[in-house]
C-alpha positions as CSV (number, residue, x, y, z in Angstrom):
1,M,-12.5,1.8,65.0
2,A,-12.4,3.2,61.5
3,G,-10.8,6.6,61.2
4,L,-8.8,9.0,59.1
5,Y,-5.3,10.2,59.3
6,Y,-3.3,12.8,57.4
7,D,0.3,13.8,58.0
8,I,2.4,16.4,56.2
9,S,5.5,14.3,56.6
10,K,7.0,12.5,53.6
11,N,8.6,9.7,55.5
12,L,5.8,8.7,57.8
13,E,5.5,5.0,58.6
14,Q,2.1,3.4,58.7
15,P,0.5,4.5,62.0
16,T,-1.4,2.3,64.4
17,I,-5.1,1.7,63.5
18,F,-7.8,0.6,66.0
19,L,-9.8,-1.8,63.9
20,S,-13.5,-1.7,63.8
21,N,-15.2,-4.9,64.9
22,R,-17.1,-4.8,61.6
23,G,-13.8,-5.0,59.7
24,S,-11.8,-2.2,58.0
25,K,-9.5,-1.5,55.1
26,S,-6.7,1.0,54.7
27,Y,-6.2,3.3,51.9
28,K,-2.9,5.0,51.1
29,H,-2.5,7.9,48.7
30,T,0.7,9.7,48.0
31,D,1.2,12.5,45.5
32,S,2.1,16.2,45.5
33,L,-0.6,16.9,48.0
34,G,1.1,15.0,50.7
35,H,0.7,11.7,52.6
36,F,-2.8,10.4,53.4
37,Y,-3.8,7.5,55.5
38,S,-7.5,6.9,55.5
39,Y,-9.1,4.1,57.5
40,Y,-12.7,3.4,56.6
41,S,-15.1,0.7,57.6
42,L,-16.5,-1.6,55.0
43,D,-19.8,0.3,54.7
44,Q,-18.2,3.6,53.9
45,E,-16.9,5.3,50.8
46,K,-13.3,5.7,49.8
47,P,-11.8,9.2,49.9
48,G,-12.6,11.4,47.0
49,S,-10.0,13.1,44.8
50,S,-10.1,15.8,42.0
51,K,-7.6,18.1,40.4
52,Y,-8.1,20.6,43.3
53,G,-7.7,18.3,46.2
54,T,-8.6,15.2,48.2
55,V,-11.5,14.8,50.7
56,L,-11.1,12.5,53.7
57,I,-14.2,11.7,55.7
58,D,-14.7,9.7,58.9
59,G,-18.0,8.9,60.4
60,L,-20.3,9.1,57.4
61,T,-23.9,9.3,58.5
62,W,-26.0,6.2,58.2
63,Q,-28.3,8.2,55.9
64,K,-26.0,8.3,52.9
65,S,-26.6,11.0,50.4
66,E,-24.8,12.8,47.6
67,K,-23.9,15.6,49.9
68,T,-21.8,13.3,52.1
69,N,-20.1,11.4,49.3
70,P,-16.4,12.2,49.4
71,Q,-16.0,12.1,45.6
72,I,-18.9,14.5,45.0
73,I,-17.5,16.9,47.6
74,A,-14.1,16.6,45.9
75,D,-15.6,17.4,42.5
76,Q,-17.0,20.7,44.0
77,L,-13.6,21.9,45.2
78,T,-12.0,25.0,43.6
79,N,-8.7,26.8,43.9
80,N,-10.4,29.5,46.0
81,L,-10.1,29.1,49.8
82,Q,-13.3,31.0,50.6
83,E,-15.3,29.0,48.1
84,N,-14.0,25.8,49.7
85,L,-14.9,27.1,53.2
86,E,-18.5,27.8,52.1
87,L,-18.7,24.3,50.5
88,I,-17.7,22.8,53.9
89,R,-20.2,24.9,55.8
90,S,-23.0,23.7,53.4
91,I,-22.4,20.0,54.2
92,R,-24.6,18.3,56.7
93,G,-24.0,14.9,58.3
94,V,-20.3,14.6,58.0
95,P,-18.9,14.4,61.6
96,A,-15.2,14.7,60.6
97,I,-13.7,15.9,57.4
98,V,-10.3,16.8,56.1
99,V,-9.9,18.6,52.8
100,V,-6.3,18.7,51.4
101,T,-5.5,21.0,48.5
102,E,-2.2,22.0,47.0
103,Q,-1.8,24.9,49.5
104,Y,-4.1,24.2,52.4
105,V,-5.3,21.5,54.7
106,I,-8.9,22.3,55.8
107,F,-10.3,20.3,58.7
108,T,-13.3,20.5,61.0
109,R,-15.6,18.3,63.1
110,C,-18.4,19.6,60.9
111,H,-22.0,19.7,61.9
112,V,-23.4,16.7,63.8
113,V,-21.0,16.2,66.7
114,V,-20.6,12.5,66.7
115,K,-17.0,12.2,65.7
116,P,-14.0,13.7,67.5
117,L,-11.0,15.1,65.6
118,H,-7.5,16.0,66.8
119,Y,-4.4,17.5,65.4
120,V,-0.7,18.0,66.0
121,Y,0.8,21.4,65.2
122,E,4.5,22.3,65.7
123,P,5.4,25.1,63.2
124,E,9.0,25.3,64.4
125,Q,9.6,21.7,63.3
126,G,7.2,21.9,60.3
127,T,5.0,19.2,61.9
128,F,1.4,19.0,61.2
129,A,-1.0,16.0,61.4
130,V,-4.7,15.5,61.8
131,S,-6.6,12.4,62.8
132,S,-9.9,11.2,64.2
133,S,-8.0,8.7,66.4
134,T,-5.8,10.0,69.3
135,Q,-3.9,6.8,69.1
136,D,-2.4,7.7,65.8
137,L,-1.2,11.0,67.0
138,Q,0.0,9.8,70.4
139,N,1.9,6.9,68.9
140,V,3.6,8.9,66.1
141,H,4.0,12.4,67.7
142,G,3.5,11.9,71.4
143,N,0.9,14.7,71.7
144,F,-2.2,16.2,70.1
145,C,-4.7,19.0,70.3
146,H,-8.5,18.9,70.2
147,V,-10.5,20.3,67.3
148,M,-13.5,22.4,68.5
149,S,-16.8,21.7,66.8
150,D,-17.7,25.3,66.0
151,K,-14.5,26.1,64.1
152,I,-12.9,25.4,60.7
153,Y,-9.1,25.1,60.8
154,V,-7.0,25.9,57.8
155,Y,-3.3,24.9,57.7
156,N,-1.2,26.8,55.2
157,K,1.5,24.5,53.8
158,N,3.6,27.4,52.7
159,T,3.5,29.6,55.8
160,K,3.1,26.7,58.2
161,Y,0.5,28.7,60.1
162,I,-3.1,27.7,61.1
163,D,-6.0,30.1,60.7
164,V,-9.3,29.5,62.4
165,Y,-12.6,30.5,60.8
166,P,-16.2,30.4,62.3
167,Y,-18.1,27.3,61.2
168,H,-21.6,28.7,61.8
169,N,-23.2,32.1,61.3
170,W,-25.6,32.4,64.1
171,N,-29.1,33.9,63.9
172,L,-29.9,35.2,67.4
173,K,-33.4,36.6,66.8
174,Q,-35.7,35.1,69.4
175,N,-39.0,35.2,67.5
176,I,-40.1,31.6,67.0
177,D,-43.0,30.9,69.4
178,S,-42.8,27.1,69.2
179,W,-40.5,24.2,70.1
180,D,-41.4,22.3,66.9
181,D,-38.1,23.0,65.1
182,V,-36.1,22.2,68.2
183,F,-37.9,18.8,68.5
184,D,-37.3,18.1,64.8
185,K,-33.6,18.9,65.0
186,W,-33.3,16.8,68.2
187,Q,-34.9,13.8,66.6
188,H,-32.8,14.2,63.5
189,V,-29.5,14.3,65.4
190,M,-30.5,11.3,67.5
191,H,-31.3,9.4,64.3
192,M,-27.8,10.3,63.0
193,C,-26.2,9.1,66.2
194,R,-28.1,5.8,66.5
195,R,-26.1,2.7,66.0
196,T,-26.4,-0.9,67.3
197,D,-23.2,-0.7,69.2
198,N,-23.7,2.5,71.1
199,L,-23.2,2.6,74.9
200,Y,-25.4,5.1,76.7
201,M,-24.3,6.5,80.1
202,I,-27.3,6.6,82.3
203,S,-27.9,9.0,85.2
204,S,-30.9,10.8,86.6
205,G,-30.3,14.0,84.6
206,T,-32.4,15.4,81.8
207,E,-29.8,14.9,79.1
208,S,-29.1,11.3,80.0
209,G,-32.9,10.7,80.2
210,L,-33.7,12.3,76.9
211,M,-31.1,10.2,75.1
212,C,-32.1,6.9,76.7
213,G,-35.8,7.7,76.4
214,E,-35.5,8.4,72.7
215,T,-33.8,5.0,72.1
216,L,-35.7,2.9,74.6
217,K,-37.6,1.0,71.9
218,N,-34.4,0.0,70.1
219,N,-33.5,-3.4,71.5
220,N,-29.9,-3.1,70.3
221,I,-29.2,0.0,72.4
222,N,-27.2,-0.7,75.5
223,V,-27.0,1.5,78.6
224,C,-24.3,1.7,81.2
225,H,-25.2,2.3,84.9
226,M,-22.6,4.8,86.1
227,L,-23.4,7.3,88.8
228,M,-21.5,10.5,88.1
229,H,-22.9,13.1,90.6
230,Q,-23.5,13.1,94.3
231,N,-26.9,14.7,93.8
232,E,-28.4,12.0,91.6
233,D,-32.0,11.3,92.2
234,H,-32.0,7.7,93.3
235,K,-35.7,7.2,92.8
236,I,-35.5,8.3,89.2
237,L,-32.4,6.2,88.6
238,N,-34.2,3.1,89.9
239,E,-37.2,3.8,87.7
240,R,-34.9,4.1,84.7
241,F,-33.0,1.0,85.6
242,K,-36.2,-1.0,85.5
243,L,-36.9,0.1,82.0
244,H,-33.4,-0.8,80.8
245,K,-32.9,-3.9,82.9
246,S,-32.3,-6.3,80.1
247,R,-29.6,-4.1,78.5
248,L,-28.0,-2.7,81.7
249,H,-24.3,-3.0,82.3
250,I,-23.2,-2.3,85.9
251,V,-19.8,-0.7,86.4
252,K,-18.4,-0.8,89.9
253,H,-15.7,1.8,90.5
254,N,-13.0,0.7,92.9
255,S,-11.5,4.2,93.6
256,N,-10.8,5.1,97.2
257,L,-13.2,8.0,96.5
258,I,-16.1,5.6,96.7
259,D,-18.6,6.0,99.5
260,S,-18.5,2.4,100.8
261,A,-21.5,2.6,103.0
262,E,-23.3,-0.7,103.0
263,N,-26.8,0.9,102.8
264,R,-26.0,2.7,99.5
265,S,-28.7,1.6,97.1
266,L,-26.7,2.2,94.0
267,D,-23.9,0.1,92.7
268,I,-21.2,2.6,92.0
269,W,-19.9,6.0,92.8
270,A,-17.6,8.2,90.7
271,N,-16.5,11.8,90.5
272,H,-17.8,13.9,87.7
273,V,-15.7,13.0,84.6
274,D,-14.9,16.5,83.4
275,G,-13.8,19.8,84.8
276,D,-11.4,20.4,87.8
277,N,-12.5,17.1,89.4
278,A,-11.7,14.9,86.3
279,N,-10.8,11.4,87.2
280,P,-9.3,9.5,84.2
281,N,-9.6,6.2,86.1
282,I,-13.3,6.3,85.5
283,Y,-12.7,6.0,81.7
284,K,-10.4,3.1,82.2
285,Q,-12.8,1.4,84.5
286,V,-15.7,1.6,82.1
287,Y,-13.5,0.6,79.2
288,D,-12.1,-2.5,80.9
289,T,-15.4,-3.7,82.3
290,V,-17.9,-2.8,79.6
291,I,-16.6,-1.3,76.4
292,K,-13.7,-3.7,75.6
293,P,-15.5,-7.0,76.5
294,K,-18.6,-6.0,74.6
295,K,-16.7,-4.3,71.7
296,F,-18.7,-1.1,71.8
297,A,-17.7,1.4,69.2
298,V,-19.3,4.6,70.5
299,V,-20.0,6.1,73.9
300,M,-23.1,8.5,74.0
301,Q,-22.7,11.4,76.3
302,G,-25.2,14.1,77.5
303,I,-22.5,16.8,77.7
304,G,-23.7,20.1,76.3
305,G,-27.1,20.6,77.8
306,D,-26.3,22.9,80.7
307,A,-24.4,25.5,78.8
308,P,-26.5,26.5,75.8
309,F,-29.9,25.6,77.1
310,A,-29.5,26.8,80.7
311,D,-26.3,28.9,81.0
312,H,-25.5,26.9,84.1
313,G,-28.3,28.7,85.9
314,I,-31.8,28.2,87.2
315,R,-34.2,31.2,87.3
316,G,-31.4,33.6,88.0
317,F,-29.5,31.4,90.4
318,R,-26.0,30.7,89.0
319,T,-24.9,27.1,89.5
320,R,-21.4,27.9,88.0
321,K,-19.3,30.9,88.6
322,W,-19.0,31.6,84.8
323,S,-22.8,31.7,84.3
324,Q,-23.6,35.0,82.6
325,F,-27.4,35.4,83.1
326,G,-28.3,32.6,85.5
327,G,-30.5,30.8,83.1
328,V,-32.9,33.7,82.5
329,F,-32.4,34.4,78.8
330,P,-32.1,38.2,78.1
331,T,-34.0,40.1,75.5
332,N,-30.9,40.7,73.4
333,L,-28.9,37.5,73.0
334,E,-26.2,39.3,70.9
335,E,-25.0,41.1,74.1
336,Q,-24.3,37.7,75.8
337,F,-23.3,35.4,72.9
338,P,-21.3,33.3,73.0
339,W,-21.5,32.5,76.6
340,Y,-19.8,29.4,78.1
341,F,-20.7,27.0,75.3
342,P,-20.2,23.2,75.6
343,W,-17.4,23.0,73.0
344,K,-15.1,25.0,75.3
345,S,-12.7,23.9,78.1
346,A,-13.7,20.8,80.1
347,H,-16.4,19.6,77.7
348,T,-13.7,18.4,75.3
349,E,-12.1,16.1,77.9
350,P,-14.3,13.0,77.4
351,D,-13.5,13.0,73.7
352,V,-9.8,13.0,74.5
353,H,-10.0,10.4,77.3
354,W,-12.2,8.0,75.3
355,G,-10.1,8.7,72.2
356,M,-7.0,7.3,74.1
357,Y,-8.8,4.0,74.1
358,G,-9.8,4.2,70.4
359,V,-13.4,4.8,71.4
360,N,-15.5,7.5,69.7
361,T,-18.0,9.8,71.5
362,Q,-21.3,11.1,70.3
363,S,-22.6,14.3,71.9
364,P,-26.0,15.1,70.4
365,F,-26.6,18.1,72.6
366,M,-23.7,19.8,71.0
367,D,-25.2,19.7,67.5
368,L,-25.1,23.2,66.0
369,D,-28.4,22.9,64.2
370,L,-30.1,22.0,67.5
371,M,-28.5,25.0,69.2
372,Q,-29.5,27.3,66.4
373,A,-33.1,26.2,66.6
374,F,-33.0,26.8,70.3
375,M,-31.6,30.3,69.9
376,R,-34.5,31.3,67.6
377,V,-37.2,30.3,70.2
378,T,-38.8,33.2,72.1
379,R,-37.3,34.0,75.5
380,K,-40.8,33.5,77.0
381,L,-40.7,29.8,76.1
382,K,-37.0,29.5,77.1
383,N,-37.7,31.0,80.5
384,A,-41.0,29.2,81.2
385,N,-39.2,26.3,82.9
386,Y,-35.8,24.9,83.5
387,K,-34.6,23.2,80.3
388,N,-38.1,23.6,79.1
389,W,-37.8,21.8,75.7
390,E,-36.1,18.8,77.3
391,T,-38.7,18.3,80.0
392,L,-41.5,18.7,77.4
393,R,-39.9,16.0,75.2
394,L,-39.5,13.7,78.2
395,D,-43.1,14.2,79.1
396,K,-44.1,13.2,75.5
397,L,-41.8,10.1,75.7
398,G,-43.3,9.2,79.1
399,Y,-39.7,8.7,80.5
400,P,-39.1,9.3,84.2
401,Y,-37.3,12.4,85.3
402,S,-37.2,15.0,88.1
403,L,-35.7,18.5,88.4
404,T,-34.0,17.9,91.7
405,K,-30.7,17.2,89.9
406,A,-30.6,20.6,88.4
407,G,-27.3,22.0,87.0
408,I,-24.0,20.4,87.8
409,W,-22.5,20.2,91.2
410,I,-25.3,22.2,92.8
411,D,-26.1,21.4,96.4
412,K,-29.7,20.2,96.7
413,E,-29.8,21.9,100.1
414,I,-29.3,25.2,98.4
415,I,-32.1,25.0,95.8
416,Q,-34.9,22.6,95.0
417,I,-36.6,22.9,91.6
418,K,-40.1,21.7,91.3
419,G,-41.7,20.6,88.0
């Protein structure tokens, strides 16, 4: 797995690299700015350097442009921190970026959330490192923290402190009476995520369905049958399995939590993979049985749909205790924003767990442009139906879905949502 690594230490030994199955090279650069270790796959650019700093990028989009070229970005750096922050905010399509200047290390997961980023920060020991691979940090330092996708982190080499800046300036005016921009942003982010070695987790939910439905015509896309919720719609799952039959990988989970009833029509059972009921064994099971043998580079995940697009609520009914308005979007979003967004808390756990195996995650529903387009849509359209834009898109794709699996961990006996 190609990646990037930066460490403030002067005597760091070469860290472990999880090699891409397409091949990779390593690039080492040492000067007054510090120690750089950048791993890049053969189809990517080398880091860019100028008199003001060095730019490390991991996960360049497969739509290469001047804006995502490390050298061109490096040439635009100045000696002014605020100007460099604005430069980073203006970049699109760079999943993970680290900019190192004489005084600062600026790092963020940037815009399209398809590349995790992690860091180690121990100011008392003067330790700081950032990497897109948790293996690097775990092997060298024994710990790491997760970089949130909506923040820009700035490490000051002189003071040894980290300041955090907002990545996105949100426009919360709900005055766009159309889903067109949302659909455009969604198709764009899926195009940015699409690769031939992606593994899609399939369930009966709308997010899983929307990802798999968008890529159904791509014969190189593979899907993984892994049931994650007790309230899956078995009929919908079976319909989806038929569509993906030739590219379906079955994972059987051997945990003692499995319901072993012989009449169960599905092949596996597993706890939800995040939150209080997280079960790390699920990740290992999928890695050992599917990802490692097939050499998949990326796991696609539908995390992020319930929080921004439904507030974990359905027509006023709160499916999670932290839901602020039960899915009924208010007239003034500024009074509620930001509510429990998907880059918080448990939603970072899959990145960390998969990262321990050197596997990248892609979370298209956490894309900031997609969220911004959604925020601008009128509350009338938002409240017209549960996850209205997702179901409309599924209708257009002709991909099977139902709304009986609404929200996460909601008992179907409590509420049934009809289309």
